[in-house]
C-alpha positions in Angstrom: -38.4 -19.6 -71.6 -38.0 -20.6 -67.8 -36.9 -23.9 -66.9 -40.1 -25.9 -65.5 -40.7 -29.1 -63.7 -44.0 -31.1 -63.7 -45.4 -34.3 -62.8 -48.6 -36.1 -64.3 -48.9 -37.8 -60.7 -49.7 -34.2 -59.0 -50.0 -30.7 -59.5 -47.8 -28.1 -57.8 -48.9 -27.9 -54.1 -51.0 -30.9 -55.0 -51.5 -33.9 -53.1 -49.0 -36.9 -53.7 -50.5 -40.0 -54.7 -50.4 -42.7 -51.7 -48.5 -45.1 -54.4 -45.6 -42.7 -54.2 -45.3 -43.1 -50.6 -44.2 -45.4 -47.8 -48.1 -46.4 -47.4 -48.0 -47.5 -50.9 -45.5 -49.0 -53.2 -42.9 -46.3 -52.6 -42.3 -45.8 -56.4 -40.8 -42.3 -57.6 -43.5 -40.1 -59.5 -42.6 -39.5 -63.2 -41.1 -36.1 -63.5 -41.1 -34.0 -66.8 -39.4 -30.7 -67.7 -38.7 -28.3 -70.4 -37.1 -24.9 -70.9 -33.5 -25.5 -70.2 -30.9 -23.0 -71.3 -29.3 -24.1 -74.6 -25.7 -24.4 -72.5 -27.1 -27.1 -70.4 -24.9 -30.3 -70.3 -26.7 -32.3 -67.5 -29.6 -32.2 -65.2 -29.5 -33.0 -61.1 -32.7 -33.6 -59.2 -33.1 -33.2 -55.2 -36.1 -34.3 -53.5 -36.5 -33.1 -49.9 -38.9 -32.1 -47.0 -38.2 -28.9 -45.0 -41.1 -29.9 -42.5 -39.3 -32.8 -40.7 -40.4 -34.1 -38.1 -43.3 -31.8 -37.5 -44.6 -28.9 -39.8 -45.5 -27.1 -36.7 -41.9 -27.4 -35.3 -39.5 -28.3 -38.2 -36.1 -29.3 -37.0 -34.4 -30.4 -40.2 -34.8 -31.2 -44.0 -35.0 -34.6 -44.6 -33.7 -35.8 -48.2 -35.5 -38.3 -50.2 -33.9 -38.5 -53.5 -30.6 -37.2 -55.0 -29.7 -37.7 -58.6 -27.1 -36.2 -60.8 -25.4 -36.2 -64.3 -29.2 -36.8 -65.9 -28.2 -36.5 -69.7 -29.2 -33.0 -71.2 -30.9 -35.0 -74.0 -33.7 -36.3 -71.3 -36.5 -34.3 -70.4 -38.2 -36.7 -68.0 -37.6 -39.5 -65.4 -40.0 -42.2 -65.6 -42.4 -43.4 -62.7 -40.5 -45.9 -60.5 -37.1 -44.7 -61.9 -35.9 -44.7 -58.7 -35.9 -48.3 -58.5 -35.9 -49.5 -61.8 -33.0 -47.7 -62.7 -31.8 -44.2 -64.0 -30.9 -43.3 -67.4 -27.7 -44.1 -68.9 -25.0 -41.8 -67.4 -27.2 -40.5 -64.4 -26.0 -41.2 -60.8 -27.7 -41.7 -57.6 -26.6 -39.6 -54.4 -27.4 -40.8 -50.8 -30.7 -39.9 -49.3 -31.2 -39.5 -45.5 -31.9 -43.2 -45.3 -28.2 -43.7 -46.3 -28.8 -45.4 -49.5 -29.2 -44.5 -53.2 -32.6 -44.3 -54.8 -36.0 -42.7 -54.0 -37.6 -42.9 -50.6 -41.2 -41.7 -50.6 -42.9 -39.4 -48.3 -43.6 -41.0 -44.9 -44.3 -38.2 -42.6 -44.5 -38.9 -38.8 -47.1 -36.3 -38.2 -49.0 -33.7 -40.0 -49.0 -32.4 -43.7 -45.4 -32.1 -45.2 -44.3 -30.4 -48.2 -41.9 -32.2 -50.6 -39.8 -30.1 -52.9 -38.8 -31.6 -56.2 -36.0 -29.6 -57.4 -34.1 -29.5 -60.8 -31.0 -28.0 -61.8 -29.6 -27.5 -65.2 -26.0 -27.5 -65.0 -23.4 -26.3 -67.7 -21.1 -29.5 -67.1 -21.3 -33.0 -66.6 -19.8 -33.4 -63.1 -17.4 -35.9 -62.0 -18.2 -39.1 -60.5 -19.1 -38.2 -56.8 -19.8 -41.6 -55.5 -22.8 -41.5 -53.8 -22.8 -37.8 -52.5 -25.1 -36.3 -49.9 -27.4 -33.3 -50.9 -24.8 -30.9 -49.5 -22.0 -32.7 -51.4 -23.9 -32.3 -54.7 -24.8 -28.4 -54.0 -21.0 -28.1 -53.4 -20.1 -29.6 -56.7 -22.5 -27.9 -58.5 -21.7 -24.5 -57.3 -21.0 -22.3 -60.1 -22.4 -24.7 -62.5 -26.1 -24.0 -62.3 -27.6 -22.5 -65.4 -31.5 -22.6 -64.1 -33.4 -24.0 -61.5 -36.9 -25.0 -60.9 -39.1 -26.8 -58.3 -42.4 -28.7 -58.0 -44.0 -29.0 -54.6 -46.1 -32.1 -53.4 -48.0 -32.6 -50.1 -48.8 -35.7 -48.1 -50.3 -36.8 -44.9 -50.1 -40.3 -43.9 -53.6 -42.1 -44.1 -52.8 -44.3 -41.1 -50.2 -42.6 -38.9 
């Protein structure tokens, strides 16, 4: 069975509800997963937008959320866990707003894609402080057993 990630808030390639964006309450959507390898010791999640700032001329990938050391016994992150707190043992990294936690979609122009990436790891990582996406990917190197992704889209209602 392959690792899969889903959300009751939106389907793969579906539109992300406004409540999960800067135009709403900016709450992280519920995420659920199944199919991890038996050797999994922890999970990591990275949410990013490769279409920044303009999908017609992307210049960077904007990072919205970085989490690591989610316990292997967990198979979901509840809605708003980006603000109300992560499961015991899980740690926040730094998003591109230079803070921990979830920062929802807030595209300046056009419809952007948001990649919710899940990684099953064969280890619990050491305390990395508040790592960036790049630092977390470096720390995970050689430890990724499986990965899955869910894509959501969003275009501002009031640009």
